[in-house]
C-alpha angles and dihedrals in degrees: 000000000000118000117253114240106227088212087065091058110094123227088241091058092047089052092049091051093049092048091052092048101045130038094209093053089045090057093050092053096040095051099093087054095051104034104021115194094019126109118243113228111196120208141172093251089062092055091045091054092045091052091053093046090051089051086054092052089048091050090243089119124032098169119048133167121186117188112187137148120269121271092026094117098262093135096044091047099045105028106032110023097031101058096041090049090047093055088059085068104023112022092171091066114120117211128197115193123190133179133173086261124042090214088065092052092048092049091057091044091057094049089048093053093045090053089054093051095046121112091240095053091045088054088067087063099231115213092231144059131215115251113237096213090057105041107114134137093259100032137025132162137197131224090261090064091254115139147180115215124183125205141148136246086257095045129104120261096183110140092001130106144144147206090237122029117194122190114192121189098343093183130063109235089223093053104037093103091054107101093202094051094042095046088051090061093048091050088049091056093045098046108024109029105038093073095044098089113109090217117019090199101054103015119106137218120206122189119191120179149121116256113257105161142010088248101039120129092281092050092045095051094045094048091050100041115131094222131020091244097038089108129042109224120203105187117180119180122201091232122033117250118187091203097043111147091231107040118191119256138128134212093207105130098214095037115133089201106055099154138014103280091212116099108176125070110254095027108145125243098217110013093166089061103026114032124196091264094047090049092046091053089050094050090050089052095049099040129218098297098048091041094056091052107032097035107024097034093228111105093207109070118236100274091358137286118248095003102034119200095222090062092067117093121221118227112220122213135030102267115086120215127263103270122222092195133003122204127189117208124200136190108188138207126161112218140081095206112128091237095047125104119266127247112227139188133187126182125208137194128203119211142162115265125161096353093303138079116269131183130226132194106227104168143017131185129175132176152134106249141150118254098262092054088044090056094047092049090051092054090045094056093042089054091047096051107020096214121201087229140009114219118204127174112246102239136120097270091049101043096081090050088050093053097046095044091049091048086054091055097255116146099243123178121192119221118206107191113220093190136051123263097268095046086052091053091051090052090052097044098081092068091052093044089048091060095245101121122081137186135195118248092257131128093236089052089056088049089060090046094051093049088054094047091053093048127148084026120049136061098270102085093123092059092045089052088059089049098047097042088049095049092042089052094048092048089048090054090048091244087132135019127189110246089247090064099051117151095197093239112173094212132037107247121230111256125209133185110226093197094055107048103135103064124165108220116244129180110252118238107256095205122044119223 
């Protein structure tokens, strides 16, 4: 066989060979066909995603989660470029794509089909042809029995499946805080998707999304994983954080991008595309909580969102102050089932510090218990702390407790919220931000702080309810005023709760538990 002179190989042929060999190179070359008129800005995270997608096609990875900010080419890379490139090597591969909205899945399906039909792609001499009888927007097939099917997280999957199932943005950003809507997506994943792989042994799942909630699909999958390494997790925040809870790294032996190349906190992920000014504008628009999830891929903001952890003040020493007023706050639920809501209680003391009233968290309890045990617990905590008032939200699950405790002579106040949980948190936050709320150096206290920091995400909404309703109550009684609301009073006035006049005196606990 005569030797081939490399000088006789045209640059176009070389480019075609590179595009067929490497997904990252394929994306760079196909860009004018899928996004005509737009400049392609290459970046390391695109290469990292391509390396992991290639590993999926080669069966080196069968479970992959990619968490990345919006508008960072996740959909074009995973939903458009990847399946068309994969069919150059394995045209028999069957793909199933899903998103929270069918229109998004169809959008990428149309782009994918147009790319296949483009002159550039056809110049690669693909080993397949699209079937005329199955060449629709939401579904098309090739003559090797490969297909690309698009659906939504609310769509039916009966009779459908795939070798590679890709779920892109399973949650609607506007509905991620709805427990009902979010849970429906998780149930769809658990009950409808798990059985859709053509071959459970070699088939692959790919989840690509921005984080929206502690218990979004990413959180749900990772918390229920059978083994720590069951899923490969590629987490890429918009700004580098040295102490990020999910640092970027890969175990792929042939990967060129093994760790996050950024080294300093705040370094941008894609500076050619998202400058510091552009990112700052986006952060301002999103707010702290959404920024933490959608941009930084950690649903709990650094320090918290509405009720930040760094606003709490730690009380040093074992001796608690002499309290002027003690309030106990309850959020109730009557069930001991593992899926039921928790009941929670926090106790608060008001004391004089620096010529103004301050507030201290002095107790926290949380549990799933039937009503008789809840009633016993309420009496036990009342006897331990002798609060001047017991605050219970006026709802169906709390009404029985209110009646029973009042019959027993306890000073019960009912609380009827006129705002939603998030609005109540905003109303309570000025006391925290003003440095008026203290906590003891105890593990249980840090649990309360963490629940507050995670809110409105997280599983501790019951505890947060007890915190916000207590702070709102104390602020309403003028037991605490944010520094910005100072009235320049020379002396701290005596406060009295008109709803709790008949108080049996108890000795306060000198040491908190």
